[in-house]
N, C-alpha and C positions, 0 to 999 in steps of 0.2 A: 422610340420606334426606329427600326433600321429602314433604309431606303428600299422601296419595292423593286423587284426584279424588272429588267427591261423588257422581258418577254416571258411567256410561258415556256419554261425550259423543257417541260415534259413533252411538248409537241414540236421540238426543234430537232434538226439533224445535227449530228456531231461527226467530227472526223474531217477527212479531206474534202475539199470543195470540188464539185464536178464542173465540167465545161459549161453545162447549161446554167448552173448557178451563177458562174462568173459572168456569162453573157447577160443574164437578167439584171445583175447588180450594175454592170456597166451601162446597159441601156437605160435603167431607171435614173442614174445619177447624170447621164448626159442630158436627159430631158428636164429633170427636176432639181438637179443639184444634190449636194450631200444632205442638206436639211437636217432634221432630227433623226439621230440614229435609232432612237427607241421605237419611233413609228415607221422607219424606213422598211424593215423586212416585210411587214404586212402589205404595205403599199406596193413593194416590188414583186410581191407573190413568192416570197422566200420563206421557208421554214427554218430560219436561222435566228440566233440571238443578235440584237443590235450591236453588241460589242464585237461579235465575230465578223459582222459586215464591215465595221469600221476598220478593224485590223486588216482584213482581207483587202480592202481598197487602198488603205494607206501603204501598206508593206508590199503588195503584189500588183495591183491593178491600175494604179494611178498612171495616166499617160506620160507624166513627166519623170517617171522613175527611171533612173539609169540602170542598165543592165550590164553584167559582166564585172570583171575585176576592177579594183581600185587603181587609179593611175599613181604614178610617182609624185605628181603635183598634189593629189589628194592626200597621199601619205604624209607628205611634208606639212600640208595645211592642218591635218588632224593633229600631228605632233605639236605644232605651234599653238593650236587653239587649246589643246589639252594642257599646255604648259601654263596658260592664263586662266582657263576655266575649270580645270579638274574634270571630274567625272560627270559634268553637266551635259549629257549627250544631246538633249533637245536643242540647247543653245549651239552646240557644235554643228548639229544637222542643219540649223538654219543658215549656216555659212556654206553648206555644200548642197547646192540644188540638186534634187533628184535622188538624194541619199536620205534614209530614214535613221532615227536615233538608235533604234534597235540593231539595225545594220551595222552602224558605226561602232557601237559598243561591242558587238561580237567580233568585228574586225580587229578592234584594238586588242582585245584579250587573246585572240588567236594568232595574230600576226605582227602588229606593231610593237608589242611588248618584247617579243623575241628579237626583232629588228633592233630596238634600242639597246637591249642587253648585248647583242653582238657588236655594237659600237662602243660598249663600255659605258653606256648611259643608264642611269637609274630611272625607270619608267615613272616612279612616284615623284621624284624631285626634279628630274630632267637635268641632273648634274652628273659629272663623271663618278662612277661607282666608287673609285678610290677616295675621291674627294669627300663623297657622302660618308664613307666609313671613317675618315680621318675627322671630319667634323663631329661625328658621333662620339668618337674616342675622346676628342677635346672637351666635349661637353661632360662626358663622364669624368674626366680628370678634374674638371673645374666644379664638379658637384652640381651641375646644372640639371642633370637627368634626375627626375623624381623629386625636383625641388618644389614643384607645385603640390605634389602629394604630401610632402612632409610639412608644408607650411601650416597646415591645420592642426598638426599633432599637439596633444596636451603638453604644456610645459612640465619640466622635471619637478617632481614633488619629493620633499624630504619625508620619507615614510619611516625613518627610524624612530622608534618609540622608546621612551624611558620611563620606567615605573619605580617609584620610590615611596617610602613612608612619609606622611605628613611632617613637615619640619616643625620641630619643638625647640623652643628656647629653654635653657636650663632654668630650673626653679630657684629663685633667690630666696634664701632663708634669712629670715630676720630674727634677731634674738630679743626678746622681750621679757621683762620681769615684772610680776604683779604681786602686791601684798595680799594675802589671804585675810588679813585683818581689816584693813581700810580700803583695799581695792585699788590703791594707787600704784603707779609704776615707779614713782619716786618716793616711796615710803621711807620714813625714818622712825617707824615704830620700833619699840624694843620688846615686842611681844613674842612669847614662845608659843609657836603653832606647829603641831606635828613634830616636835622635837627640833624645830628650826629656831635658832635664837633670833634670827632677824625677822622671822614672819614672812619671808619673801621666797617664793619658789620660781625657779627659771624654767621656761618651756619655749619650744619653737613654734612660731606661727607662720605657715607658708603663705605667701602672697604671690599670686600669678600676675605677671605683667600683662 
C-alpha cells in the first residue's frame, strides 16, 4: 500500500498563493510553529496541500530568507562547497544562511556554471578545461577509458571446429595354414585332399588389434 495523501486534493486550491493565504500561514506558524505539515493547512484555515504550505514557507515566507542577488562572497563559497560536496544542494544550503537548496541549485545552473566556463574552469571537475581534456586524452591513450566495462568480458574462446572420420588402425593380416585332414597347423600328413598333395590349404584370418 502506498502512503496516503497529506490532504484531500479535490478540495484544495492550486496555483499562485494570495496575499491573504500568505498572511494566514505566517500568523499560524508564528503562534504554533511549523509543526506537522499534514495537519497544518486545516489548523491554519487554508485550503492548501501540506506540501504546498511547506514549500511556500521554506522558499518564500521564512523571515530569515535573504532577498536579492547573491553576493560575490556567496558565489565563491558555493563554488568552493560544490568542489567538495558536488550536487548536494541541501548540504551547501546549510552553509549559506537564508538561502534555500532549490535557490542555490537554480543559481548554479543559470549563473555560476557560465562564470566558471568563462574563467576556463570545468564546472564538473573544477579543473582548467584544457587540463581536463588532456587528462581524458591521456586516459584514452593508456587504455584506461572503458577498462571497467571490458573487465567483465568473456575470455577469448577457440571456436575453430575440426571434423574428421574416426581414426582406424590398419588391419594386420596373419597367415595361417591348417590341415583339412587332421586340423593341425603344423600338419605333416601326406594325404591328398582336393587335389592338394600336402592336404594343407592356406587362408588369411584377420585379427583386429
